[in-house]
Every structure is written in structure tokens, then in C-alpha cells.
C-alpha positions in Angstrom: -49.9 -19.1 -58.5 -53.7 -20.1 -56.5 -55.1 -22.9 -55.5 -51.4 -24.4 -55.5 -49.7 -27.3 -52.9 -46.3 -26.6 -51.9 -44.6 -30.2 -52.1 -40.6 -29.6 -51.4 -37.7 -27.1 -52.1 -34.9 -27.4 -54.6 -32.0 -25.6 -55.1 -34.1 -23.5 -52.3 -36.7 -22.7 -54.6 -40.4 -23.8 -53.0 -41.8 -26.1 -55.6 -45.7 -26.4 -55.9 -48.3 -28.4 -57.7 -51.3 -26.5 -59.1 -54.8 -28.2 -58.8 -54.9 -28.1 -62.9 -51.6 -30.8 -62.8 -53.7 -33.2 -60.8 -56.1 -33.0 -63.8 -53.6 -33.1 -66.4 -51.2 -35.8 -65.0 -53.9 -38.5 -65.0 -54.8 -37.5 -69.0 -51.0 -37.6 -70.2 -50.6 -41.3 -68.1 -54.0 -42.4 -69.9 -52.9 -41.4 -72.7 -49.5 -42.7 -72.8 -50.9 -45.9 -71.4 -53.2 -46.6 -74.3 -52.6 -45.1 -77.2 -50.5 -46.6 -80.3 -49.1 -43.9 -82.2 -46.5 -44.3 -84.6 -44.8 -40.7 -85.4 -41.3 -40.1 -87.0 -40.5 -43.8 -85.9 -41.5 -43.5 -82.1 -43.9 -45.3 -80.8 -45.7 -43.0 -78.4 -47.7 -45.5 -75.7 -47.7 -48.5 -74.4 -51.3 -49.4 -76.2 -49.7 -52.3 -78.5 -48.0 -54.4 -75.9 -49.5 -57.6 -74.7 -50.1 -56.1 -71.0 -53.2 -55.9 -69.2 -54.7 -52.5 -68.5 -53.4 -52.4 -65.0 -50.2 -52.6 -66.2 -50.3 -50.2 -69.2 -51.8 -47.5 -66.5 -49.0 -48.2 -64.4 -46.5 -48.0 -67.2 -48.4 -44.7 -68.7 -48.3 -42.8 -65.1 -44.1 -43.7 -64.6 -43.9 -41.9 -68.0 -46.2 -38.9 -67.4 -44.1 -38.6 -64.2 -40.6 -38.7 -65.7 -42.3 -36.1 -68.5 -43.5 -33.7 -65.6 -39.9 -34.2 -63.6 -37.9 -33.0 -67.1 -40.3 -30.2 -67.2 -39.3 -29.3 -63.4 -35.7 -29.4 -64.6 -36.7 -27.4 -67.7 -37.9 -24.7 -65.0 -34.8 -25.2 -62.3 -32.7 -23.9 -65.5 -34.5 -20.8 -65.9 -34.6 -20.2 -61.9 -31.0 -20.9 -61.6 -30.0 -18.4 -64.5 -32.4 -16.1 -63.3 -30.9 -16.1 -59.7 -27.7 -15.7 -61.0 -28.5 -12.7 -62.9 -30.3 -11.0 -59.7 -34.0 -12.0 -60.1 -35.5 -13.3 -57.0 -37.8 -16.7 -57.9 -40.6 -17.0 -55.4 -41.3 -20.4 -56.5 -41.6 -23.1 -59.3 -45.1 -24.4 -59.8 -45.9 -27.4 -62.2 -49.7 -26.6 -63.9 -51.9 -27.5 -66.9 -49.4 -26.5 -69.5 -46.6 -27.6 -67.7 -44.6 -25.2 -65.4 -43.7 -21.4 -64.8 -40.6 -19.7 -62.8 -42.3 -17.2 -60.4 -40.2 -14.2 -60.7 -40.9 -12.3 -57.4 -38.9 -9.1 -58.4 -35.8 -8.5 -61.3 -33.4 -5.9 -61.8 -34.3 -2.8 -64.2 -34.5 -3.7 -67.8 -34.6 -7.6 -67.1 -30.6 -8.5 -67.6 -29.6 -11.4 -68.7 -33.1 -12.6 -69.9 -32.2 -13.9 -73.4 -29.9 -16.6 -71.4 -32.5 -17.1 -68.4 -35.3 -17.9 -71.3 -33.4 -19.9 -73.7 -31.5 -22.2 -71.3 -35.1 -23.8 -70.6 -35.8 -25.0 -74.0 -32.3 -25.9 -74.0 -32.2 -28.2 -71.4 -35.6 -29.9 -72.9 -33.6 -30.3 -76.1 -30.7 -31.6 -74.1 -32.9 -34.1 -72.0 -34.4 -35.2 -75.7 -31.4 -35.7 -77.3 -29.8 -37.5 -74.1 -32.8 -40.2 -74.4 -32.8 -40.3 -78.3 -29.4 -42.6 -78.6 -31.4 -45.1 -76.0 -34.1 -45.1 -77.7 -32.2 -45.9 -81.2 -30.3 -49.1 -79.3 -33.5 -50.6 -77.7 -35.5 -49.8 -80.2 -33.8 -52.9 -81.9 -34.0 -55.3 -79.6 -36.6 -58.1 -79.1 -38.4 -59.1 -75.7 -41.1 -57.2 -73.7 -39.0 -56.1 -71.4 -36.8 -54.1 -73.9 -39.9 -52.9 -75.8 -41.4 -51.0 -72.7 -37.7 -49.6 -72.5 -37.4 -48.5 -75.8 -41.3 -46.9 -76.0 -40.1 -45.1 -72.5 -37.2 -43.5 -73.7 -39.0 -42.5 -76.9 -41.8 -40.8 -74.9 -39.2 -38.8 -73.3 -37.2 -38.2 -76.0 -40.0 -36.9 -78.5 -41.6 -35.1 -76.2 -38.8 -33.1 -74.6 -37.9 -32.0 -78.3 -41.1 -31.0 -78.8 -41.5 -29.2 -75.5 -37.9 -27.4 -76.4 -39.4 -26.4 -79.9 -43.0 -25.2 -78.6 -41.2 -23.2 -76.2 -38.7 -21.3 -78.5 -41.7 -20.3 -80.6 -41.4 -16.0 -80.4 -44.5 -15.4 -78.7 -45.2 -14.6 -75.2 -45.4 -16.2 -72.9 -43.5 -18.7 -74.2 -39.3 -18.8 -73.9 -39.0 -17.4 -77.2 -41.3 -14.3 -76.6 -38.9 -13.4 -74.0 -36.1 -14.3 -76.2 -37.4 -12.0 -78.8 -38.0 -9.0 -76.2 -33.8 -9.2 -75.1 -33.1 -9.1 -79.1 -35.1 -5.9 -79.3 -34.6 -4.0 -75.8 -31.3 -2.3 -77.5 -32.6 -1.0 -80.0 -36.1 -0.4 -79.0 -35.7 -0.2 -75.2 -37.5 -2.3 -72.3 -41.0 -1.2 -72.9 -41.5 -0.5 -76.8 -39.8 -4.1 -76.7 -41.8 -5.5 -74.6 -45.0 -4.1 -76.6 -43.7 -5.2 -80.0 -43.4 -9.2 -78.5 -46.5 -8.8 -77.1 -48.5 -8.2 -80.4 -46.0 -10.9 -82.1 -47.8 -13.3 -79.5 -51.1 -12.3 -79.7 -50.7 -12.5 -83.8 -49.1 -15.7 -83.5 -52.3 -17.1 -81.0 -54.8 -15.9 -83.1 -53.2 -17.5 -86.1 -53.2 -21.0 -83.8 -56.6 -20.3 -83.3 -57.9 -20.1 -86.4 -55.7 -23.1 -87.1 -57.4 -25.0 -84.9 -60.3 -24.1 -85.9 -60.2 -25.0 -89.6 -58.7 -28.6 -88.7 -61.4 -28.7 -85.6 -58.4 -29.5 -83.3 -59.7 -27.7 -79.8 -56.4 -28.1 -77.9 -54.9 -25.9 -80.1 -57.4 -23.6 -79.8 -57.4 -24.0 -76.1 -53.6 -23.5 -76.1 -53.7 -20.5 -78.6 -56.3 -18.4 -76.1 -53.5 -19.4 -73.1 -50.7 -17.9 -75.3 -53.3 -14.6 -76.0 -53.8 -14.1 -72.6 -50.5 -14.7 -71.4 -49.5 -12.1 -73.8 -52.0 -9.4 -72.3 -50.8 -10.1 -68.8 -47.1 -9.8 -69.8 -47.7 -6.0 -71.6 -50.1 -5.2 -68.1 -47.5 -6.2 -65.8 -44.6 -4.5 -67.4 -46.9 -1.3 -67.6 -47.5 -1.4 -64.0 -43.5 -2.0 -63.5 -43.0 1.2 -65.9 -45.8 3.4 -63.7 -44.2 2.6 -60.6 -40.6 2.8 -61.3 -38.5 5.2 -59.0 -41.2 5.1 -56.3 -41.4 4.2 -52.9 -43.7 3.2 -50.4 -42.8 6.3 -48.5 -44.2 8.3 -51.2 -47.8 7.0 -51.8 -48.5 5.3 -48.2 -51.5 6.8 -46.0 -50.3 9.0 -43.2 -51.2 9.6 -40.1 -52.9 5.9 -39.6 -55.9 5.2 -37.4 -55.0 2.6 -35.3 -57.3 0.3 -32.9 -56.5 -1.6 -29.5 -56.8 -5.3 -28.8 -59.9 -4.7 -26.2 -61.8 -2.4 -28.6 -64.9 -4.1 -29.2 -66.2 -5.5 -32.4 -69.3 -3.1 -32.5 -66.8 0.1 -31.8 -64.6 -1.3 -35.0 -67.4 -1.3 -37.1 -68.6 2.1 -35.8 -64.6 3.2 -36.8 -65.2 1.9 -40.5 -68.5 3.7 -41.2 -67.4 7.1 -39.9 -63.8 6.9 -41.5 -64.6 4.9 -44.5 -61.4 2.7 -43.9 -61.8 -1.6 -44.5 -59.2 -2.5 -42.1 -56.9 -1.2 -39.1 -53.5 -2.1 -37.6 -53.9 -3.2 -34.1 -51.6 -1.5 -31.3 -50.5 -1.9 -27.7 -48.8 1.0 -26.3 -46.8 1.9 -29.4 -46.2 -1.6 -30.5 -48.0 -3.1 -33.4 -49.4 -6.3 -32.3 -51.8 -7.4 -35.4 -54.4 -6.3 -38.1 -58.1 -6.4 -38.6 -60.3 -5.8 -41.6 -63.9 -6.0 -42.3 -63.6 -10.1 -43.4 -62.6 -10.9 -39.9 -65.5 -8.9 -38.9 -68.0 -10.9 -41.2 -67.1 -14.0 -39.4 -68.4 -12.8 -36.2 -72.2 -13.4 -35.2 -73.9 -9.8 -34.9 -75.1 -10.8 -31.5 -71.7 -11.1 -30.5 -70.6 -7.7 -31.7 -71.1 -5.9 -28.4 -68.9 -8.2 -26.4 -66.2 -9.7 -28.6 -63.1 -7.7 -29.0 -60.4 -7.1 -31.8 -58.0 -8.7 -30.2 -60.1 -12.0 -30.6 -60.1 -11.6 -34.2 -57.6 -9.9 -35.6 -54.1 -11.2 -37.5 -51.2 -11.3 -35.4 -48.9 -12.5 -38.6 -48.7 -8.2 -40.1 -46.6 -8.3 -43.0 -45.3 -4.8 -43.5 -42.7 -2.7 -45.3 -40.4 0.0 -45.0 -40.6 3.5 -46.6 -37.5 2.8 -48.4 -39.5 -0.6 -50.0 -39.8 0.0 -53.7 -43.6 0.3 -54.6 -43.3 -2.5 -57.2 -42.5 -4.7 -54.5 -45.5 -3.8 -52.3 -48.2 -4.3 -55.5 -46.0 -7.7 -55.6 -46.7 -8.7 -52.1 -50.1 -7.6 -51.7 -50.9 -9.7 -54.9 -49.2 -13.0 -53.6 -50.3 -12.9 -50.3 -54.1 -11.8 -51.7 -54.2 -9.0 -48.8 -55.6 -5.4 -49.4 -53.1 -3.7 -46.9 -49.5 -3.3 -45.6 -48.4 -1.6 -42.8 -45.3 0.6 -42.6 -42.8 0.6 -40.2 -40.3 3.4 -40.0 -37.7 2.3 -37.0 -40.2 0.2 -35.7 -42.8 3.0 -35.4 -45.9 2.7 -38.0 -45.3 5.3 -40.3 -48.0 4.6 -42.4 -50.4 2.2 -44.3 -50.4 1.2 -48.2 -53.2 -0.1 -49.6 -54.4 -1.7 -53.0 -56.5 1.7 -53.7 -53.1 3.5 -53.0 -51.5 1.8 -55.5 -54.5 1.8 -58.1 -54.3 5.6 -57.5 -50.9 6.2 -58.5 -51.2 4.0 -61.7 -54.2 5.9 -62.4 -52.1 9.5 -62.4 -49.3 7.8 -64.3 -51.4 6.7 -66.5 -53.2 10.1 -67.2 -49.3 11.8 -67.4 -48.6 9.7 -70.0 -51.5 10.4 -72.2 -51.0 14.1 -71.5 -47.3 13.8 -72.3 -47.8 11.6 -75.6 -49.5 14.5 -78.1 -46.1 16.6 -77.4 -44.0 13.8 -78.2 
């Protein structure tokens, strides 16, 4: 996820904080600090306590941090089960709507998806139920300290139970949408099951938006928009995976590869780009790959230096490479994850080709045309 800061590692999984989390955390802290809402017996905030504003803010921040630690445990439960089922998790990111486990790659047809999806809400329910008796016992005790403890336990219990209930809604990208797909897979197949689950998610999002509009609740409408967009992204991702299924980098890479040397001037490089219509080149010294240079690198150099500055002075030495046997889906994920335009293909240590976003887009367009041609015959 873009605009994220890595803050640590748990279970071997990088933990990151998205910039939106830094916006939502103070809002939660402020809400917990000054709210005085009674709901189902819970006191959801410290606003009614005889404390100054600073003390309330400190308590609100502590409660908000405890809640997001619970969100992190929710995502760790997802990731643990996912790894046990052969998925590869590139990280967990805390963001505006809570958290997300970033699946870098997964086995065919998403085995164990139902358990992987359900274990997150189950963890939230478990945390909520653990704090529930503590809240119940503390609620009956007198004294400011006991009141603070009771409110804190009640907040953690109530909002984790609410989080578990919200996530079990059968709508992508919520966990319940993945459970629904897992239930439908055996009867409909993976792609069709995804399509049905996505449509259910979109319909629920529309219903939530209408309800939010009718009761003048912008937050509910915002969540509905998030669900609708997330469902669409899940559908597109599944179609891309289907289109690239069975393809390797070796089948789609461009070869032979035009290369440049570190000693070439930027002017010479620009002339090559104009003539050959390439936006980037592997940089080689002898037979060894030493870097990659792109038009974006060139744009950082003033035009007055194009004749004397060399490719070696602007190239990126840390080159991301793949092999001809790398699945095409892994290649497109690597391009997206690293926000780059091309990958160098190494075959037994030598440059065997290059695969770019345009190569992958071309394949997706061809596969889409094939499906449209086959469709009417089915």
C-alpha cells in the first residue's frame, strides 16, 4: 500500500502504518476522550469523568492504541492462517478503515480462504468477549480509578465485537465476502463465485449508501463507497489472475534486449530512446548486468549536462530481476508493488529478455479478446 511507513515486524511479517492511520488515530482518541455515550450498558468515552481535558485526551489515546492493537491481532490471525495455507504475505498495514493483510501471492483457487477470512472476525469477537466479564465486574465498583478501568474494558469489548460483526458482512472486501466466495467455489468455480460475491458486495454497498443518505450519516456513505470500490478491485484482480494463469515471464518477455553501457552519455541514451522507442534500458558492463536506466532518471539531469553526464552516474544499481520460469502474475505483482515499469529477465545469469507493463497489458487485452470470442459459443 502506497504512502506507508514500516514500523516493525511480527511473525516475520512487516508491519506498516499508512498515512491515513495517522489521521484516524487522533479522531478515535478525541472521540473516546470526550464522548459520553451510553449504549447497551457500555459507557463509550471518558467525557463524563471529573478529569481535565489533558487527562481525558491521554486516556482517549491509550484506548485508541489498545483498539488498534486489537485490529493488528485481527490481521495477524488472517496472516497466520494464510501462511499455513501457502499464501505469501508481504505485510500488514494499519490504515483509515483498520487494517489489511497484503497478500503478495496465493495458491490456485485460494485454498483455506474461508478459515483465513473467518479467523479475523473470530479474533475480534474473542478479544471483545475476554474484556466483557472484566467490564461487567468493574462496572459495579466505585472510585475514579475503577470507573476509568471499567470504561476502558467496555470500549475494547464493545468495539471489538462491533468490528467482528462488521467484518462478517458478506460483502467484498470484508471478510464475510471471502467466506461467501469460499462457500460458493465448489458449486460455481472460483471466477464465477468471485463474480457473485462481488455483486452481493456492491448491492450491499448501494443499500448502505442509500440508508446513509436517508438518515444523513456521511460516515455510513463513506464506508459504502469503500466497500463498493474494494469489491470492484477484487473483481479486477481476479480477472487479471485468470488471464495470466499458466503464463510465465518467458512466454511474454521482449527479446532480444537493447542495452546501454555505463560510459554512454545521456545524449546518446536519449537518441536511442527516440530511435528505438524504449523508455528504459538495462545497463551492462561486459556481460554483467550492473543497473537499469529510465527516462525518469534522465529527467533529473539538466539539459546542459546531457553531453557530458554518463548513464553510470544516473542509473539505478539495485535491479529487480525475474527468471523465464517466473509466473506472469508474480511479475505484474512485482511491478505494482515496487512501482516500476519493467523487469529484467535473467536466464542463468545472462540477460534473456525484459518484461514491461506494456507487455502484460498487451497479454491481458489479447486474453480478454479471446474470452469475448469464445463467449458466444458457450
